C-alpha positions in Angstrom: -6.8 88.8 114.6 -9.4 86.2 116.6 -10.7 84.5 113.3 -8.4 84.5 111.3 -6.6 82.2 114.1 -10.0 80.6 113.9 -10.1 80.6 110.5 -6.8 78.5 110.1 -7.5 76.0 113.0 -11.0 74.9 111.2 -8.4 74.9 107.6 -6.4 72.8 109.3 -8.9 70.7 111.1 -10.6 70.4 107.6 -7.1 69.0 105.7 -6.4 67.1 108.6 -9.7 65.4 108.0 -9.8 64.9 104.2 -6.3 63.7 104.7 -8.0 60.3 107.4 -10.9 60.0 104.7 -8.7 59.5 101.9 -6.5 56.8 103.9 -9.5 55.3 105.4 -10.5 55.4 100.9 -7.1 54.3 100.0 -7.2 51.2 102.6 -10.8 50.4 101.7 -9.9 50.1 97.9 -6.5 47.7 98.6 -8.6 45.0 100.4 -11.2 44.8 97.6 -8.4 44.8 95.2 -7.2 41.8 97.7 -10.4 39.9 97.4 -11.1 40.1 94.3 -6.9 38.8 94.1 -8.2 35.8 96.0 -11.3 35.6 94.1 -9.7 35.8 90.8 -7.8 32.9 92.9 -10.2 30.7 93.0 -11.8 31.1 89.8 -8.9 30.1 88.0 -8.4 27.4 89.9 -12.3 26.6 89.5 -13.4 26.6 93.4 -15.6 30.0 91.5 -18.2 30.0 89.1 -17.2 32.8 86.2 -21.1 34.1 87.3 -20.0 34.7 90.6 -17.2 36.3 90.5 -18.6 38.4 87.6 -21.3 39.6 90.5 -19.2 40.0 93.0 -16.9 42.0 90.9 -20.2 43.9 90.1 -21.0 44.5 93.6 -17.9 45.8 94.9 -17.0 48.0 91.5 -21.0 49.0 91.0 -19.3 52.3 89.0 -18.6 49.4 86.6 -21.8 47.8 86.7 -22.1 47.3 82.8 -19.6 45.1 82.7 
């Protein structure tokens, strides 16, 4: 009986930690997108070069390095 309760607590902790991790990841993505949006605005206003914008974009989203 004790093992069943411990398993339930461990499962609940795992779920809680996973949800917290996903929330942190979501916040990070949201912040990155805000940064990219501001950099795009700077690019369109001539405050940033296209090559610098693309470099920053590739650094922010490394899984798209082949752009």
